[in-house]
C-alpha positions as CSV (number, residue, x, y, z in Angstrom):
1,X,28.0,13.3,18.4
2,X,26.7,10.1,16.7
3,X,24.1,10.6,14.2
4,X,22.8,7.3,14.5
5,X,21.5,7.4,18.3
6,X,18.0,7.2,19.1
7,X,16.1,7.0,15.6
8,X,15.0,3.4,16.3
9,X,13.6,3.8,19.8
10,X,12.2,7.3,19.4
11,X,10.1,6.6,16.2
12,X,8.5,3.4,17.4
13,X,5.1,4.2,18.6
14,X,2.9,2.2,20.9
15,X,0.9,-0.7,19.6
16,X,-2.8,-0.2,19.2
17,X,-5.3,-3.1,20.4
18,X,-9.1,-3.4,19.7
19,X,-11.7,-5.7,20.9
20,X,-13.3,-8.0,17.9
21,X,-15.9,-10.9,18.0
22,X,-15.6,-13.2,14.8
23,X,-18.9,-14.0,13.3
24,X,-19.2,-15.5,9.6
25,X,-16.5,-13.3,8.2
26,X,-17.4,-10.2,9.9
27,X,-15.9,-8.5,12.8
28,X,-17.6,-6.2,15.2
29,X,-15.7,-3.5,16.8
30,X,-16.5,-2.2,19.9
31,X,-15.2,1.1,20.9
32,X,-16.5,4.2,22.7
33,X,-16.8,6.1,19.5
34,X,-18.4,3.5,17.0
35,X,-19.8,0.2,16.5
36,X,-18.9,-1.3,13.1
37,X,-18.7,-4.4,11.1
38,X,-15.6,-5.1,9.3
39,X,-15.2,-7.8,6.5
40,X,-12.2,-10.1,7.1
41,X,-10.1,-11.1,4.4
42,X,-7.1,-13.7,4.9
43,X,-4.4,-15.1,3.4
44,X,-5.6,-18.5,2.1
45,X,-3.4,-21.7,0.7
46,X,-4.3,-22.8,-2.9
47,X,-6.1,-26.0,-1.6
48,X,-8.5,-23.7,0.2
49,X,-9.0,-21.1,-2.6
50,X,-9.6,-23.9,-5.0
51,X,-12.2,-25.3,-2.6
52,X,-13.7,-22.0,-2.2
53,X,-14.4,-21.9,-5.8
54,X,-15.5,-25.3,-6.4
55,X,-17.9,-24.7,-3.4
56,X,-19.0,-21.6,-5.5
57,X,-19.6,-23.4,-8.7
58,X,-21.6,-26.1,-7.4
59,X,-23.9,-23.7,-5.7
60,X,-24.4,-21.8,-8.9
61,X,-25.0,-25.1,-10.6
62,X,-27.7,-26.0,-8.5
63,X,-29.1,-22.3,-8.8
64,X,-29.4,-22.9,-12.5
65,X,-30.8,-26.2,-12.3
66,X,-33.6,-25.1,-10.2
67,X,-34.5,-22.3,-12.6
68,X,-33.3,-19.5,-10.4
69,X,-30.4,-18.5,-13.2
70,X,-27.3,-17.5,-11.5
71,X,-25.6,-14.4,-9.7
72,X,-22.9,-13.4,-7.8
73,X,-23.0,-11.7,-4.3
74,X,-20.4,-9.1,-4.3
75,X,-19.1,-7.1,-1.3
76,X,-19.2,-3.3,-2.1
77,X,-15.9,-1.6,-2.6
78,X,-17.8,1.8,-3.1
79,X,-16.5,4.4,-0.9
80,X,-19.9,4.5,1.1
81,X,-18.8,1.0,2.4
82,X,-15.6,1.9,3.9
83,X,-14.5,3.1,7.3
84,X,-11.4,4.2,8.7
85,X,-10.9,2.9,12.3
86,X,-8.4,4.7,14.2
87,X,-8.1,1.7,16.6
88,X,-6.7,-0.3,13.6
89,X,-5.0,2.9,12.0
90,X,-6.4,1.7,8.7
91,X,-9.3,1.7,6.1
92,X,-11.8,-1.2,6.2
93,X,-14.3,-2.8,4.3
94,X,-18.0,-2.8,6.0
95,X,-20.7,-5.7,5.4
96,X,-22.5,-4.0,2.2
97,X,-22.8,-6.2,-0.7
98,X,-24.6,-6.0,-4.3
99,X,-26.0,-8.9,-6.1
100,X,-24.7,-9.4,-9.7
101,X,-27.2,-11.3,-11.9
102,X,-26.3,-13.1,-15.2
103,X,-29.9,-12.6,-16.5
104,X,-29.4,-8.8,-16.5
105,X,-28.5,-6.5,-19.2
106,X,-26.5,-4.0,-17.2
107,X,-24.5,-6.8,-15.4
108,X,-24.5,-9.6,-17.9
109,X,-21.1,-8.6,-19.2
110,X,-19.3,-8.1,-16.0
111,X,-20.7,-11.5,-14.5
112,X,-19.4,-13.1,-17.5
113,X,-16.1,-11.9,-16.8
114,X,-16.3,-12.6,-13.2
115,X,-16.9,-16.2,-14.2
116,X,-14.0,-16.3,-16.8
117,X,-11.6,-14.8,-13.9
118,X,-13.0,-17.5,-11.4
119,X,-12.2,-20.2,-13.9
120,X,-8.7,-18.7,-14.6
121,X,-8.0,-18.5,-10.8
122,X,-9.1,-22.3,-10.4
123,X,-6.5,-23.1,-13.2
124,X,-3.7,-21.1,-11.4
125,X,-4.6,-23.0,-8.2
126,X,-4.3,-26.4,-9.7
127,X,-1.2,-25.9,-11.4
128,X,0.1,-24.0,-8.3
129,X,1.8,-21.1,-10.5
130,X,1.8,-17.3,-10.4
131,X,0.8,-14.9,-13.3
132,X,0.9,-11.2,-13.5
133,X,-2.2,-9.1,-14.0
134,X,-1.3,-8.6,-17.8
135,X,-0.8,-12.5,-18.2
136,X,-4.5,-12.7,-17.0
137,X,-5.7,-10.2,-19.3
138,X,-4.2,-11.5,-22.4
139,X,-5.7,-14.7,-21.8
140,X,-9.1,-13.2,-23.1
141,X,-8.6,-9.6,-24.6
142,X,-12.0,-9.7,-26.6
143,X,-13.9,-10.5,-23.6
144,X,-11.8,-8.2,-21.1
145,X,-11.3,-5.4,-23.8
146,X,-9.3,-3.2,-21.3
147,X,-7.2,-4.4,-18.3
148,X,-8.7,-1.8,-15.9
149,X,-11.9,-4.3,-16.5
150,X,-10.0,-7.4,-15.7
151,X,-8.3,-5.9,-12.8
152,X,-11.3,-4.4,-11.0
153,X,-13.1,-7.8,-11.4
154,X,-9.8,-9.5,-10.1
155,X,-10.5,-7.6,-6.7
156,X,-14.2,-8.2,-6.8
157,X,-13.0,-12.1,-6.9
158,X,-11.2,-11.7,-3.9
159,X,-13.7,-10.2,-2.0
160,X,-16.3,-12.9,-3.2
161,X,-13.9,-15.7,-2.1
162,X,-12.9,-13.6,1.1
163,X,-9.2,-13.8,0.6
164,X,-6.4,-11.6,-0.1
165,X,-5.3,-10.8,-3.7
166,X,-2.1,-12.7,-3.5
167,X,-4.0,-15.7,-2.4
168,X,-4.9,-15.9,-6.0
169,X,-1.4,-16.1,-7.3
170,X,-2.1,-13.2,-9.4
171,X,1.0,-10.3,-9.0
172,X,1.6,-7.2,-10.4
173,X,4.9,-6.8,-12.5
174,X,7.8,-6.0,-10.7
175,X,8.0,-1.9,-9.9
176,X,9.6,-1.5,-6.4
177,X,13.1,-1.5,-5.4
178,X,15.0,-2.1,-2.1
179,X,18.6,-1.0,-1.1
180,X,20.7,-1.2,1.8
181,X,21.1,-2.9,4.9
182,X,18.9,-5.9,4.5
183,X,19.6,-9.8,3.7
184,X,16.6,-11.9,2.8
185,X,16.0,-15.4,0.8
186,X,14.2,-15.0,-2.6
187,X,13.1,-18.4,-3.3
188,X,15.8,-19.9,-1.6
189,X,18.6,-17.5,-2.8
190,X,20.1,-15.0,-0.5
191,X,20.0,-11.8,-1.3
192,X,22.4,-8.8,0.4
193,X,20.9,-5.4,-0.6
194,X,24.1,-3.7,0.4
195,X,25.9,-5.4,-2.8
196,X,23.0,-5.0,-5.6
197,X,24.6,-1.8,-7.2
198,X,23.1,1.6,-7.4
199,X,19.5,0.1,-8.9
200,X,19.2,-2.0,-5.8
201,X,16.9,-5.4,-5.8
202,X,13.6,-5.6,-7.3
203,X,11.0,-6.0,-4.9
204,X,9.7,-9.9,-5.6
205,X,5.8,-9.7,-6.8
206,X,5.1,-12.9,-4.7
207,X,5.7,-11.9,-1.3
208,X,5.5,-15.9,-0.2
209,X,9.0,-16.3,-1.9
210,X,10.3,-14.0,0.7
211,X,12.0,-14.8,3.9
212,X,14.9,-15.0,6.5
213,X,15.0,-11.3,6.8
214,X,17.9,-9.9,8.7
215,X,19.4,-6.2,9.3
216,X,21.6,-4.2,11.5
217,X,19.7,-1.2,10.5
218,X,18.2,1.4,12.7
219,X,15.1,2.5,10.5
220,X,13.4,1.7,7.1
221,X,13.5,5.1,4.8
222,X,10.6,5.2,2.2
223,X,11.1,7.3,-0.8
224,X,8.2,8.3,-3.0
225,X,10.5,9.3,-6.2
226,X,12.9,7.1,-8.0
227,X,15.2,10.1,-8.3
228,X,15.5,10.6,-4.6
229,X,16.1,6.9,-4.3
230,X,18.9,7.0,-6.8
231,X,20.6,9.8,-5.1
232,X,20.7,8.1,-1.7
233,X,21.8,4.8,-3.2
234,X,24.7,6.1,-5.3
235,X,25.7,7.9,-2.3
236,X,25.3,4.9,-0.1
237,X,23.5,6.8,2.5
238,X,22.8,3.7,4.2
239,X,26.4,3.4,5.2
240,X,26.2,6.4,7.1
241,X,22.8,5.8,8.6
242,X,22.5,2.4,8.9
243,X,18.8,2.0,6.8
244,X,17.0,0.0,4.3
245,X,15.7,2.1,1.2
246,X,12.6,1.3,-0.5
247,X,10.7,2.9,-3.2
248,X,7.9,2.0,-5.4
249,X,8.7,4.9,-8.0
250,X,5.6,6.9,-7.3
251,X,2.2,5.4,-6.8
252,X,2.5,2.4,-4.2
253,X,2.2,-1.1,-5.8
254,X,0.7,-4.0,-4.0
255,X,4.4,-5.9,-3.9
256,X,6.0,-3.0,-2.5
257,X,3.3,-2.6,0.2
258,X,3.5,-6.1,1.1
259,X,7.2,-6.1,1.1
260,X,7.5,-2.8,3.3
261,X,4.9,-4.4,5.9
262,X,6.9,-7.8,6.2
263,X,9.9,-5.9,6.8
264,X,8.1,-3.7,9.7
265,X,6.7,-6.9,11.3
266,X,9.6,-9.0,11.0
267,X,12.3,-6.5,11.7
268,X,10.5,-4.3,14.2
269,X,12.2,-1.2,12.7
270,X,10.3,2.2,12.4
271,X,9.5,3.7,8.9
272,X,10.4,7.1,8.0
273,X,8.8,8.5,4.9
274,X,10.7,11.0,2.3
275,X,7.5,12.3,0.0
276,X,7.3,15.5,-2.1
277,X,5.8,18.5,-0.3
278,X,2.1,18.3,-2.0
279,X,-1.0,16.8,-1.2
280,X,-0.3,13.6,-3.5
281,X,2.9,13.0,-1.5
282,X,0.7,12.9,1.6
283,X,-2.0,10.6,-0.3
284,X,0.8,8.2,-1.3
285,X,2.2,8.2,2.3
286,X,-1.5,7.5,3.7
287,X,-1.8,4.4,1.3
288,X,1.4,2.9,2.8
289,X,0.1,3.7,6.2
290,X,-3.7,3.2,6.1
291,X,-4.4,1.6,3.1
292,X,-6.2,2.5,-0.5
293,X,-10.0,2.9,-0.7
294,X,-9.7,0.9,-3.9
295,X,-8.2,-2.1,-2.0
296,X,-9.8,-1.6,1.7
297,X,-11.0,-5.1,1.8
298,X,-7.1,-6.0,2.1
299,X,-6.1,-3.4,4.3
300,X,-5.2,-5.6,6.9
301,X,-2.4,-7.2,5.0
302,X,-1.3,-4.1,2.9
303,X,-0.8,-1.5,5.6
304,X,2.1,-0.4,7.6
305,X,1.2,1.0,10.9
306,X,2.7,4.2,12.3
307,X,4.7,5.7,9.5
308,X,6.2,8.8,10.1
309,X,6.4,12.1,7.8
310,X,9.9,12.8,7.6
311,X,9.9,15.5,5.0
312,X,9.6,16.9,2.6
313,X,7.1,18.9,4.5
314,X,5.4,22.3,3.7
315,X,7.1,24.1,6.8
316,X,10.5,22.9,5.5
317,X,10.4,25.4,2.5
318,X,11.0,28.2,4.8
319,X,12.8,26.5,7.4
320,X,15.6,25.4,4.8
321,X,15.5,28.3,2.6
322,X,14.1,26.7,-0.6
323,X,14.3,29.6,-3.3
324,X,10.7,30.6,-4.7
325,X,12.2,29.8,-8.1
326,X,12.1,25.9,-6.7
327,X,8.5,26.2,-5.3
328,X,5.4,25.6,-7.5
329,X,2.2,27.2,-7.5
330,X,-0.5,24.9,-6.5
331,X,-3.4,24.3,-9.1
332,X,-7.2,24.5,-8.0
333,X,-7.4,20.7,-8.1
334,X,-4.0,20.5,-5.9
335,X,-5.8,22.9,-3.3
336,X,-9.0,21.0,-3.4
337,X,-7.2,17.7,-2.8
338,X,-5.3,19.4,0.0
339,X,-8.6,20.5,1.7
340,X,-10.1,17.0,0.9
341,X,-7.1,15.3,3.1
342,X,-8.1,17.8,5.9
343,X,-11.3,16.1,6.5
344,X,-9.8,12.5,6.3
345,X,-9.9,10.8,9.7
346,X,-6.2,9.4,9.4
347,X,-5.4,13.0,9.1
348,X,-7.2,14.4,11.7
349,X,-6.2,12.1,14.2
350,X,-2.3,13.9,13.8
351,X,-2.1,17.4,14.8
352,X,1.2,17.8,13.0
353,X,-0.4,16.6,9.8
354,X,-3.2,19.0,10.0
355,X,-0.9,22.1,10.8
356,X,1.5,21.0,7.6
357,X,-1.5,20.9,5.5
358,X,-3.2,23.9,6.6
359,X,0.2,25.9,5.9
360,X,0.4,24.2,2.4
361,X,-3.0,25.3,1.3
362,X,-2.7,28.5,2.7
363,X,0.6,29.3,1.2
364,X,-0.7,27.7,-2.0
365,X,2.8,26.3,-2.5
366,X,4.2,22.8,-3.4
367,X,7.8,21.6,-4.1
368,X,9.1,18.3,-5.0
369,X,12.0,16.6,-3.2
370,X,14.5,17.7,-6.1
371,X,14.0,21.4,-5.3
372,X,16.6,20.6,-2.5
373,X,19.1,20.0,-5.3
374,X,19.4,24.0,-5.6
375,X,21.7,23.6,-3.2
376,X,23.8,21.0,-4.6
377,X,22.9,17.5,-5.9
378,X,24.0,15.7,-2.8
379,X,22.4,18.2,-0.4
380,X,19.5,15.6,0.1
381,X,22.0,12.9,1.4
382,X,24.7,14.9,3.1
383,X,22.9,17.9,4.8
384,X,19.0,17.8,4.8
385,X,18.6,14.1,6.0
386,X,21.4,13.9,8.6
387,X,19.8,17.2,10.0
388,X,16.5,15.8,9.9
389,X,17.8,12.6,11.6
390,X,19.9,14.2,14.0
391,X,17.0,16.7,15.4
392,X,14.5,13.5,15.1
393,X,12.3,16.0,13.1
394,X,9.5,13.7,12.0
395,X,5.5,13.5,12.5
């Protein structure tokens, strides 16, 4: 039997469609279940970002000259202003905003940071260069104090300007890596990911320099942990099962999410996820699939639809006879996180996920991908994944 047959066709789901009416940056979704407004944030060229900042600056100057001071109207990124839309299969930002005035003791500092970051982004748009979030922080350490503060306001600035974060030319440091049956151009250089060694190719932090993707793979294997990725890369798993293997080494970063979405959309390949059998593995999977609440304003550009949960699933612990000494007891926080996930709409829509999560919470056991190493260091690549793929055992 050819263990490569059937993966691509069986995994791909049917596309989801919605009806929308565009009106000044908001889109009304009309479905039998709901009628909500979603803010739209799009990729903008640097010239448009520059123009929007200049228009905003003129508006603020006029307000100051008229004696009204100045303030920013900031779209709220709070959980109460977010909505999971089943038809889109992602979390979106609704239309609530808050005012951030300069002449207020509670908001003056944040308003100052917002103004400073807008100024820095304007400089980037003029020079047409990229910087990292860390670079941005170090331009004014005394004002920002902590990078979490400049990072948060950077997301606010994206919302204020109505564009994606990547449009601002501020990128995160390289974190994700890719290996396997993928060829693409990186800033004009052709990269063959089968010839990048065990470490693979670092995913470029600015996705706009990536192009000309081609592949003979049957699927994309999304791996949560660096250790599992290294095992599969060293065993050259992608030669036995033609695939592309990608990891963000834990919590998904923006560059990896953008790169995964680009691969999915351009290559039309299904995505299978290999994560730990714990609530956080499923949370990581959900961030790739339907977005994070922190960056819900950019979910349309960051999410990869229809990712399948390949493993490690709670039912696998007994199915593959994982020894008790390789299973870990769930903490109270783990159990709470699992129960909270059961209340999420993106989990409820998938009965298989609900069944697995219920089993996890009931058994109060979790396990990492590395638990499979109890049967041998190459059990993951030589037994577990081949069986999963042959049986088309994914949710």
